[in-house]
N, C-alpha and C positions, 0 to 999 in steps of 0.2 A: 760086936762087931767084926766078923770075919776080915782075916789079912788080908784076901781080892778083893769084896766088897767094901774098904777102906781107902784101899790100889785104884781102886776103880772109879770111888768119889773121888780121891785126889789129882788123878788124871783128868775129869771135867773140868774140875776149877782148872786147872791149868792150864786147858784147852781153851776155857772161857776167858783166862787173861791175859792170853795170849792173842788172841782173838780183836777183844775189846781192845786192848791195846793199839793193835795193827790201826783197829776204827776210828779212835780219837786221832792217834798221831796224821792220819788220812784224812782228817775232819774240811781241809781244804777242798779233798777232790771231792767227800758227800758235799760239799758248800753245791761244787761245783754241778755236781749230779744234779742237786733241786734246781739248777738252774737249767737246765737242757744243755750243758757244755762237759759231755765227759770227756776225761780224758783215757780212761782204761776203761771205758764202757759198765763201769759199776751200776748196776744193777739195786736198788734201794730197796726193791721186794726180794729180792734173794737175800739180804741180808736181813732183814728182820725175820726171813725163814729161818735162817741159819739160828740166829739168836733166840729165836724160841724152841727151836731143838735143846739150847744148851742150857735155856730155863727147865724144862722136864728133864732133862737128867740132873741136874744138881738140886730140881724138885726130891728128886729120889732120896736121899740124904734124910726126909722128916719121914720117912716111913720106918727107922729104925727104932726097936723098941730096945731103953732099959739100956740108953750106950753108958760107956766109960768117961771118964774125962775130956782122954786125947780123941776120943767120937764126938761128943760134946762140941770141942774145939775147933773138928772137920767139918762138923753141921752148921755149925754157926757162919765157918768161914761161905760154906756152901750157899748157905739162906744170905747173907751181904753180896756175894756175886749174881745173884736170883735178883737182888730187888734190885743193882744196878743194871743188871739186862733187863727188867722191863723197864726202867727210865727211856735207857736207851733206842729200846726198839719203840716207844710212844712220841719221841721227837724225832726218831726217823720217818713214822709212819706221818707225821705234820708233810714233811718234806715231798713226799711223793706224789708226785701230778700225772694225772692222766694223758697218755703217748698224744691223746686224738683230741687235748682240748689246745682253744685256740691260741695264741699268744703264751706258750707252754714255759718260756722263758723268763717274759714278765711277770707272769703268776707266780710261779717257783717261786721267782725272789721274796715277791710280798709274804709268801711261805716259812722263807725260813728268817726271816724278819721276826714273824708272829710265833714263830718256838722260840725264841732267846736262848738260842744254840751260839753264844756269843764266846769272849776269852774266858770269863768266867765259869763259865757249865764247863768250857776243856780241862783247865788248870783244878778244877775241882774231881772231876772222872778219874785224869791223871794222877791225880795226887790217892785217891782210893784205889787204883788199879795198882798202884808200888807197893803203897800197904799190904792190903791181899797178897803181891806177890813174895815178899820179905816172909811175911808170918807162913806161908807154906814151905818157900826157900829153908830161912834160917830153923823153921821150928815141927813144922807137920812131917815135914819128909824125913829129915832126919831122925824121927821117931821112930817112922815109918822103918827105914833103913835097919834103926839098931835091933826091935823089938822083931823083926822077921825074916826067917829065911830065903833072903830073896834068891838066891841060888836055885836053893832047895823050888821054891815058888814057881822057878824059869823051867827045870825038870820035869814037873808035873805036868798029868792030864790036864788039867784044868787051865796051864796055862794056853791051852792053845783057843780056850772060849772066852778068852779078856779080849775085847777091842783095841783092835789095832796102835789107840795112844797110850793104854795101860801097859801092855806089850814093849811100847818105847820106853814107858817112864822105870818100870823095871831093868830094863837093860842099863838105861842110862845111869840111875842107881846105885847098880853092882859097878858101873864105870868110874862112879863116884862128877858127872861132866852135869855141866849145869844144865836142869830139866828145862830152861827156856831157851828159845831160839835167837841166836845172834842179835838180830832182829830187835828183840825185846829188852834186852842187855843196851842196844842203842836209844831207847823209847826218853827215857831220862834228859838224855841230854836232846834228843826231838822236841819235847817235850816243851824245853827252855826257849828254842828256837821257836816254837811251833808259833807263838801270839804274832811277832815281828812276821814270819811266811803269812801267816793266816791273814795277818791287817795288810800288806802289801797285795795279798791274791782279790782282798774281797774289794782294796782302792782299785784294782786293775779293773776287777771282773764292775765296780761301780761306775768307772769312766767308761769301759768298753758299751754296759746296758744304755746309761748317761747319753753314748755317742748315737747308739741306735736309736733310743726315741726321741733324739734331737734330728735324724734324721729322718726318724717316721714322719716327724710331727711337719718337717720342712717338706718332704717329700708329699705329705698329703694335701700341706698349704699347696705346693706349687701345683698338684691335680685341681684343686679346689680354683686356682687361679684362673687357671688353662681353663675350668669351664666353665666359670664366671666369662673370661673374654670370648669363649664362642658362642657361648648368650648374647653380649653385647655385640659381637661381628654379626649371628643369627638377624637380631631387631634389625641392625641398620641396612642389613641387606634386604631384610624383607620388606621394610621402611626405601630402601630402591626400588624396588618393585610393582608392578599395580599390574589387576588382574587382566587387562588384554594384552600385558607384554609380547607375549607369541604367540594371537589368535589369529594376526595376517601369517606368519611364516609357516603355523602350521593350517591352515587355508589354502595355500599357493599349493596347486598339483604337482607331485612330481614330476620329474621330465620323463615324456616318454621312450620307451625301450630305445636303444641305440641313437638318441636325439643329443646333440648338443653335444658327442663327445668328441668335435672337431677343433671346439677352446681348447683341448690341450694336445692335440697335434699339429699347430703350425701351420695357422689358416693365415690368408693374407689379408693386411687388414685394407679398407680402403685407400685410407692418404696409407702409399707404399715408403715415405718417410717415419709412420708410425709403427713404434713397438709392439709386437704380439703378446699378449697374454702371458706365454708360459715365459717365454725372455722375460718381461715385466716381475713376474713374479719370482726370478731368480738374479737378477740382474740391481747395481744398486744405483740407478740412475731418475729417473722421475718415478715422485711417492707417489701420484695420481691416476689412476684409469678409469679413463668413462664410456661407460656400456649405456649404447641410446638407441631409441628404436621409436619406430610410430606406436600407437596406443593398440593396445594388444599383439604387440610382436612379439612377445614371450622372455620379455626383461625380466620379469620377479621369478619365473621360473628359473631361467637361466641363473640368477644370482644366487638361490636357493641348489642351487645343480652343482654349483662352482663351492658355495661354503660348507656342503656337504660333502665333497670326494675328498675320498682319502690324498690323489693327487694332488690336492692344492698345498695342502701339508709338508707334503714332500720335496714338491717345489722350493715353499719358504724355508726351508730346513738348510737348503744351501745358500740360500740369502741368508739367512742366521750365521751361518759360520760357528755353528755349536752352543752358540745361544738361545736361551730357551724364546720358543715361539708360543704369541699368546693373540687369539684372534675372537674379535665381539662384532655382532653384527645389528642391523638394526632396519625393520621393512616398515616405510612410511605406510598409511592407510587413510587416508581422506574420506574415505567411508565409514569411517569407526571414531571411536571419540575423539575428545582430546588428548590423551599423552598420544595416542597414536598416530597422530601428524603435527603434533608439535616439535618446538628443537629441545623445549625439557626434556620429552617424553625420549625424544633421542640422547641426552645427553645421560637421562636415570639407566638408559636401557645399556649404554657403553660404562658406565661407570660398575652399574652391576655385573656384567660379564667380564671386564675387568678384572674387579674386589675379588670376584668367585674363584681367578684363577693366583691372586696378590694375595691374600686374605692378611697375611700379617702387615701391610699399609692400608688397614681400613681404619684404623687411631689415628696414623699420621695425617687421613686426607678428612676425616669429621673428627678431629677431639673435641669440637664444640655438643655431638651428638652422642658421642664418646661418655662426655662428664654427664651428660643429661640422662642415657639410659641407667646410670648410675640409679638414681631417683624416681625415672616415670619413663613407661613403657610409649607414652604420647610423646611423640618428636613432632619439630618442626616443620610447619607446610615448604613445600618445596618451588623455588622461586626460580626463574631463568639466571640468573644473575649469578645464584647462589649455588645453584648442578653447574654453570659453565667455571664458577670462582673453583669447586673442585676436584673435577676434568683437569681444571693447568696443575691444580699441583699433585694430583698423582702422576699427571704425565709426565712431569719432571723426576720424578722417583726411576731407578732400574726397572724397569720393566723388561728389560732384553726386547726382544722386536715386537711390536706388534702389526700388528693389521687388521682397518675394519671393512666391513662388508656391509654398506646405505644401500637401501632400495626405494626409488621412487621417491626422489628432491622432487619434483613436481607435484607429488599428493605432499608435499608440505604446508602447513595451513597458519604456520606463525602461531606467536602465543601472544598476540595482541586483542583484545574485544574487540577494535573498528579494523574490519582488515582491508587490506588495498585488495585492487585487482589483478586475479591472477596472469592477467596478460600483461602488466605491467614490470618490467625488469627488477623495479626497487622490493617488491611483492618476494624477490628471490633471494639477493642479496647478499643477506644476512647469513643464510644458509653456504652459499655460495665462499663468504668473507671465514667463515668455519670452518669448511675443508680445508680453506688455503692456511690459515692459521694452525692446525690440528698435524698437518702432513709435515714432514721432518727424514732425514737420515733414517733414526729408527722406527718413523712408526708410516705404514703404506693403508692409503684409503681406494677400496675399490667402489666404484656408485651407478648409481643407473639412473636416467630421466629419461622421458622424452626430448624431441631434441629444440627445445625451445632456442629463443636468439642470446637469452642471458646465458644459458649453458653455452652455446658454443663460441661464445663473444669469449667465453672466458675457457674453455675447455678443448677446442677444436685444434689446439699448438700442444696435447698434452699428450701421451698414449688411450687412445678411443676403439670402440669398434661402434657400427651400426649394424644391428642387427638384423634388416630385414634384407640385407645383401646378403645374410650368409647364410639362411633356415632353408633355400630351396630345397635344400638336397632331407630336410628334417622332414619338412609336409612332405614330401612324398611319403618318406618311410611312413608318418603318420597314417597317412590317409590310405596306404597301400596296407599296413595290418589292419585297417578297419574295416577294410572294401574287401580286400580280396583274399588276404591269406589268415582270417577268424575264422574257427572250424565253423559257425554257426551260419553267416552269412555265407560262405563258400556253398555248406549243404542249399541254402536258398535260392542260390545263385544257380544251381546245377537245376533246379526246380523249374526255375526261369528261363534258363540258357541265352547268356547276355554277359557280357565282357567287359569287368570294368576297368579295364587299363585306359580305356580312355577318359572315363569319368575322372581318374584320379589324376592324369595330365592337363583336365582342366581346368581341375581344383586348385595343381601346382600355380598353373597359369594366372588364373586368375585371381591369388593370393596376395599377391604381390607384400611377402611378407610378412603380412599378418596371421599372425599362427590362432588366434581367436576366432578370427571369421574362422579359420581352416574349424575348427574344432564344432561353431554351430552352424556349419553346412555340413561335416560328416554328422554330426547329430539329426541333423533334416534328413539325408539320405538313409538313415536306415530308420527312421520312422517308417519311408516312403517304403523301405522292404518290407520291412514286416507287414504294410499293408497290400503286398504283393502288387507294387508300383513294377509297371516293366521297364525297359531300358531306357523308352522315350521318355515316360513318366519321370520318369530318376533326370534325364537332361533336361525336361524341362522343369523340374524343381528348380534344381541348380543355376539355370540361365534367370528362372525369375528371381534366387534372391540376389539382392543388390553387392555391389564391391564394398561401398565404405559400410563402413562398421555402422554409425550411426543410421545407416538406411537399413542394415540386417534388423539392429534391433526393431526397428519401428514395424517394418515387415512381420519379424516375430508377433509384437504384439497384434499386428491383424488377425494373426492365424487364431485365435482364441476365439472361440464359438460363441456364438454371439449370446445363449442362454446361461454364457457362464462371465462376460464382462464388466456386469457391475459387481458382483462379487471379487472376478479378478483385481481391480481397479480398486476396491474397497483392503483390499489385502495388501496392495502398494503404498497405499496412503498409510496404513499403519505400522507397515516397516521404516516408512519416513518418517512418521514423529516416533515410532521409538526410540530412532538415531537422532531424532534430534534432542528427547528428553536425556537420552545417558549422557549426551554432550553439554546439557547441562547439568545435569549432575556430577560429572567429571569435573567440572569449572565452578564446581562449589554452590549452585544456585540452591539446595536441601544439607540434607544433614552430609559430612565429610566420612565417607569409609574408607581408609585407603587398603583396609585388606576385604572388602567386601566387594564380591560383585556384580557389575552392572550389566543388567542383561537387554542386548537393543531389540528382540525378538526371535523366539523361540517355537518349536513347533506345536508346543502346550501354550502358551501363550496367546498365538496365532487361534487356537483352536476355541480358546476360552472368549475370542473378540468377538469371532465370530459366531459365536454361542451366544452372545447378548444381541445379537442383530436379529436370530431367530427367537428371542423371547419377546424383544420390543414388539413382531411383528405378530405373535399371540396375544399381547397387552390388548386388554381393552383402549387401555389411554394415549397407548406407543408412546411416552411419554419419557418414561423410565422405566426400572425395575425395582420391587422393594421389598424384598425378599431374599436371602442367601440361596443361591441354587445348593442342588448335593449335587451335582454334577459328577461326574470321573473318580467314586468315590470307592470304587474297587482296580485290582491291580488288569483284570480285564478290561476295563473301560476305558481306565490309559496308555495300554498299549494297542487297543482298537484306533483311539484317537488321533494318536499317533500316524498309524498307517492311512486314517484318512487323511491328514494334513500332507504326506505324504503326497497323498494320488492330487491332491485338488493344486496345490501346487505344478504340478505336471501341465493340467488340463485348464488351470486358469492365469497363471503366470507365465506360458509357455516355454518356459527356462529360464526366463528375465532372473528369477526370485529363485534359489535352491539352497537346500538343506547344507550346512557348511561341515566341514570332517569332525569326528568324534578325537576330543579332546584330549588325544592319550599319551603318557611317559612310558617312559619303561618297566615302570612301579606301577602300572593303572593309570585310570583317571586323575587329570593332575587337577588345578585348583582354577585352571578356565571351563570347567566345563559349567553345564545349565543343571536348573532342576531335572534332577530324575534323568538325568542322561544314562547314567550306567547301568541303572535297573530296566529303563527303557527303550536306549535306546532316542530319547527326546536328543536334538541338536537346533542352535542358532540357525538362523538366517541368513542368506546372503543374499546380496548381487553376484553373479554368476561374473561380473570383469566391472572395474569402475567407471568402463566405459558405458558400461547398460543402467550404473545409478546417472552418472552425466544423462544420458539419454531420458531418462524418468525426471530429470532436475529441470529440462526444459521447461520454458514456459509452453510451448507447444502443447507439446504430451503434457501437462499440468491441465492445462485449457482443454484436452481431448477427455482426460478425465471428468473434472467439471461436469463437461454435459452426457454425462453417462450416471456419476452419482446423483442419489435426492439429494435437494437442497439440505436438507434436514440431517445429514450423516455427519456426525463429529467422529473421526477416530479415536479423539482426545477421552473419548466418554468411553468409547470399546474398552480401552487399553486402560484405563483405568477398572473397569467391572475387570478385566484378564487381571491386574495386578492383585486384586481383594481373590481372587479364587488360588491363584497363585500359593497366599498366603496361606489359604484353609488348606492347600493339599501338599504345603511344602515338607520338605524331613528332609536332612542332611544327607550328602552323598556318606558312602561309608568311613573315610575315611576324614571325614568335618563334623565330628558329634557335634551334638548343641551345647553341649558345655565346652567346644572351639568358640573361642572368639571369632574366630573369620566365620566359622558358620553362623552363627548367631548374627553377626553383620551382615551377610549371602540374603535372611530374612529380614533385616531391618532396609538393606538395598531396597524391598518392594515396597514396604511401607512407603519410603522417600518417595518410591516413583510416582505410586497412588495419589499423592498429596501435591508432589509437584504437578502432578498431572488435572488435579484440582485446581489448584493455582493459575493454571495458563487459562482455564477453560473461564476463569471469573475475568483474570486480566484482560481474554475478549469481551465482554461484558454479555456472557450468555449466561442463563439461569446457572445456580448454585446448585450442583448437583449432591443436595445434602440425602438424598435416600441412600446416593449410594455410600456416603460419608456415611450415615450410620449403620449401613451394614459392615464396615471396614472399623468403625470402632467396634460393635458385635466380632468380629473376627479376629482381632486383639485381642481382645478380652479372653477369648474361647484359647485362643495360642499361646496367652502368657499364665496360663494354669500348666504349664508346662516348666517354666521357666522358674528360678528364684528369685528374679528381679523382676517385675513387670515390664512386658513390652511395651510400656507407652514411657515408663521411665526412660527404661535403657536408650530409647529414642530420647529423649528430652536430655540425656546425658552424652549427647554427641555435641549439642551444641556448647559448645568450648567456652561460651566467655561464662563469666564466673563460676567454673564447670566445678571447682573446689570447695566451693558455700555448700555443695549437697553433695561429696562425693567426701570418703575420708579414705587415707592411706594404712594399708597394714601391709606386714611382712608374711608372707606365706610358699614354703618349699625356699626360701633364699632370695625368694626375686617380690621385690616392689607392685605390688597392685592396689587399683582405687576400687571401690567399692559403695554402690550406692545405697544413698540412706534414702530409701524412698517413702518412707512412713514419715520422714520429715516432710517430704516437699508432697507427697500425696497427689500424683502426676498425673492427669486424666485425661480423656483424649480431645476435650475441649481447650488443655494447656497447649497442645499439640498444633491443634488446628489456629490458635492466637498463635505461635511463634511460626506459623506457616503464611500468614496474612489472608486467613481465609473470612474473612469480612464477613462476609453475605451471610457463610454457615453458625458464626459465631454470633454476628447480628440475632440471629431466627432463634437460636436457642436461648437468647437473654431476653426475648421477646414471649417466648413460648414459660420460660420459670421467670421471673421477675427476681426473685431470692435467691437464683443459681449464684450470683457471686458473692450473697451473704453466708452462703452453703458451703463455700469449698475449706475445706481445712487446710493447711501446711501454707505451704506458699501461694503468695495472692495472684491471683491470672495477671492483674497489672503487671507485676515482677515479670513474665514473660515475655510480655509486649516493648517492654524496658531492656531485656539482654538478650535481643532477639540475635546471632551470631552464631556460624558452623562451623570458620574455621578462623584458625590465631592469624592469621597474612590477611586477612581482611575485616573493615572496620565493621564494629557494631551498625546494624540498620535498624532503624522503628520506621513504621506503619501509623502515620500521624492519624487517621479516622481509624484504625480499632484502639488506638491511644482515648483519641476521644472518645468514643461509642462507651471503651468500660468505664472514664472519670464520671457522663451523664446516668451510666446506670447504676452509679453508688460507691465505687473505688474508690480509694484511700491512696494519696501517695504516700501516708505515712504508716501503715498496714504493716503488720507483723512481718518478718520472714522467717521462719525457722533456721538456721541456718550448722553446720557443723567444725569448717574453719572457714577462714579466709582467704583469699586465693595467697600462694603462697610468693614471698619476696627473697628475693635474692641478695646474699649475704657477702656471697663472695664467689663472684663470678668465673673468675677462676678455677676454680675448684667446684664448682656446679654446686657448691651447696646453699639450701633454701632454709627457710625457716615460716613456719606457719602461724601466724596474726590472730587469736581466739579473739569472735565478738560475744556481745553481750544480746546485740540487738538491730536487725540490719532491716530496710522496707524498701519499695519499689522506689522511692525516691533517690535513696544512694546508688541502686543501682544504676538509674540514669546517668546520676554524675560518673559513676567508673564508668559506664560504658563508653561518653563522652571524651571523655578524662583518658584512657585507655587511645582516642584514635591520635590524640597528640601528640605520642608517641610513634607515629609513623613517620613525621617531618626526620626524625631523627636515628630508631630503631629497625633493625628489618621483622621484627615481630608482627607491623600492625603496619596497612598503610592506608593513608590519610583521608577524610572523610570528600567524595565527591561535592563540586557546587549544590545538587539537587539532595544528597545526602543531609548537610549541610542546615538545607532550609528546612526537612524536615524536621530535623532535632531542634532547632529553632521554636518552630511550631511548637512542639510538645510540649518544651521549655518552658513558652508562654502558658500553655495549660496546665502545667504541673505544679508551677507559681503561682496561678488564680485560685489551685485550691489551697494554698497557704500549707505549705509544708515548711517542715522544721530546717530554718536554712543556719541554724547552727553545728549542722553536721560536717563533716570531712571527710575526704578520698583522697587517693593514691590510686598510682598507674602499678598496675599489676608488676612484678618481677622484677620493679626494677627499684620502686622507693619504700620505705616503709612506713606506719602510723604516726613515726616520730619527724618527718618528712611531707607532710601531706598538704592537702589542699585543700581551703575555704572554698564557698561556696562561688564566690566573687571570684578567687583566682583561678577554678575550674574555668568557669565562662571566659574571661580573660584571655585567658591560655587557649581555648582553642575556637574561640569565633571571631578574636576582635579585629586579625591582621585581615581578614575575608568580609568581615560584616561589621563593621563598626557603627554603624545606625542603631544593627540589632542589640551588638554589645550593649549599648549604651545604658538598650530598652531595660534590657534582662538587669543587669546591674543594679540600675532606676529598683526594679519591681523588690529586688533584693533587698536594700536599706530601705523601702520602706516594711517588707515584711519583720526585718531584723530592728527596727524603730518598734513596729508594733511587739516583736516577741520579747523583747527587753533584751539581747544578745547583742556583742562590742559589734559595728561595722566592719567588715574586716576588708584589708588592703588590697587596695585598687593599684598597687604598685605593680612593675613590670616582674613578673613571676623568675623566680630563679631559673638559668639557663637549664635551657634542657640536655645540655651536652653534660653537663655535672649530678645529670640523674644515675 
């Protein structure tokens, strides 16, 4: 080996030892680099590349042939260095992490540990480097210096071709200096301290990493908790809402341009001592302001105008003095369903609007619902006392300043089944007392009503205004804009050459402040202008219209042409009946769908109802329809039908019944819209004004209808057909897919409506519409193919009594849900008919097929009859005639019922904890016992209402019939959600608990029957002592 080659190889060894020494001594920084926390921007990839260069240079020593002993020593050292370099390179590659990788620091830590580059590795590497340094420093380099003329080499031409590090090595050897940098000399000391430093750094790093991990977990848990809290809040807010909540508000026409502006500009109240509205908004005086006026004077329009106008909030901010202002509203609507005209509906609306703006208080106001939603989305039914208590709790919190806008107190219909006479002051006293109790220094209420005596007696001395005294200018503006300034009318006026100013003045004079009268009159005059009436004919038309609003409606009714009257009166009858059925549904007469839509009547519903009449006319029997129609099967047909109905409303109803507004929100159609509204413009129907509905409800008006309509006509049958057809063409709105529970409930609401109509027809003693029910059966069967769970089973599961025996709880996406076990129950349409008490239909089916009961799989038909309940708040009722009919047809009380779980029993009410007790067997007889025992809890428990006397007698009769069939009296039962099987009641205890107080003689008879069966069956006689105090349940 020539001297220059030996010196070059030695310089390569020295460079590697120096580089590796620095690398090992800075192991803690390499560790930090692996964790993504570089202090000096160390790049592991570059280090690995540099090591590879050193390895390549060291391997050049292996190419020397026939080396001398010293050359072999130099080659051996180079080989050792090469091996060490390869080891370091491999370890470094394990530490390298993709910069784009997620969780880079945490993944790097994992790789560092897997590399096992710990304390022993560092010690061993540094020891080898020290040995290499000693060998080259004290052996090889001394030999190179002694054996070669280094000065001659430095002066030779070949010196310039050496690498920079080899040149530097020769110079250092000539000068007798240490060939290693001073940093390498200090590395021995460094490595001795390295272990302690590394351990300290590693501890700090892991402490920091652990803190990061714990913080990440805490942040994740906090985020998950926030999402869970929001889910619960949304469920409770949704439970507060109801489908028709905003329909009345949306249906009120906005104020005409430039009208009602006076309310903010300082009008003169009727009472000079009364406070003006702007002053009331900003002041700290009386907290109530009463807007009163005649029927049709525009009270609702003014209330909507005030609520929407930004000047209201501006003035309220002065009153608030920097505090938050919360606004809430409710618009009573007596022509709507129960929620729209009850105190419970009012309270729910106020709670919803207030809590939407103070979501953090939902948990405090509804602690019981908050616990319930942890395990189930099925929340308790609303009652007046519960809603009232919740609002009281909410108003005790710091809400800042609150103002409520409540329209139409005179449209309040109470929360009672037996309504009082609206003319009696007692009828409205509860709503008056509610307003007085709610008002305070921090809560104002602006409300409107007709000037009934009870409102005058309570609010005359409060700030108020009488609307008809203040709207003369508004009426003039409206009439002038419609009859004078409208471009189309102006063009027609020029053609006929007449001055409308006299007509406008006459309208203002005749109106007496009744805005609705003006709207109807202007509509009639515009109709005359379209027909080219001259000035004299228009004045005659105006003078012919009565000034009394009720007489105006009678006048409008008489304007319907004779050939259209019968069809028009049928339309009024269907609209009225549809409203009644909707109120029945809201009151819990059928299936309870808190998140489904109940339609009074829509344009498509009316079209199908009229179609049924046409089909009857074409039918040979004129009795009913026996097959499903395929009408409106295309989009073109549906659009055409909607246009046809729109024209018929104008010609057959004379404006008394009209289409409502589109249910639009900022994001599109909201959940109050009707079937196919967004696609085809289908709309719900509404009366032109509340007073129009009052006119149509007059006995005199109805008597006139009955004279015109054929005696065979039944609007319920037409509506039943209409409901079936809407089920057939049903499709959810774009935002409510079929997998959405709300959309599915919309469909089930139509099923509920059809069955309630059939029930109502039966209760009137009319022939059972069994052909239409068969069509409903087949329609539901076709529709259920689109569902994972059959439509009939979905409907049956809405009957909440014993519901969990036919459902099971499962977790999906972090939320608890219930899924139906349809295969266990094998529900069919006859099951549904039994649940709705359709005796005639059930009887007809069993007569036609006597083996039907025995062929039924799964849940026996008798069990449906004994668990007929749709609302947790109401007791389980029973139809004795259906039970007797089923028993006579061969049903047995002890038939096997397939079950999944028992009703969940509360084990810790404060924590909302429940446990499911499994059954091995269950029978209709046990269902009957649990149904009646559940009602006993109504005496002490909010969950259930007690049985009425009539309902109690029904159950006593049914129990007698069941005991006559000798069921197993050795069974026990308990009250759902209150007791466990270990605290159960025997048959005797159940009967005594429920009936002894009110029906002692019937109780004795039932207990005697139980004793006789117990003796016959060889089981012990059950205790008949006073049962355990129900307060202790």
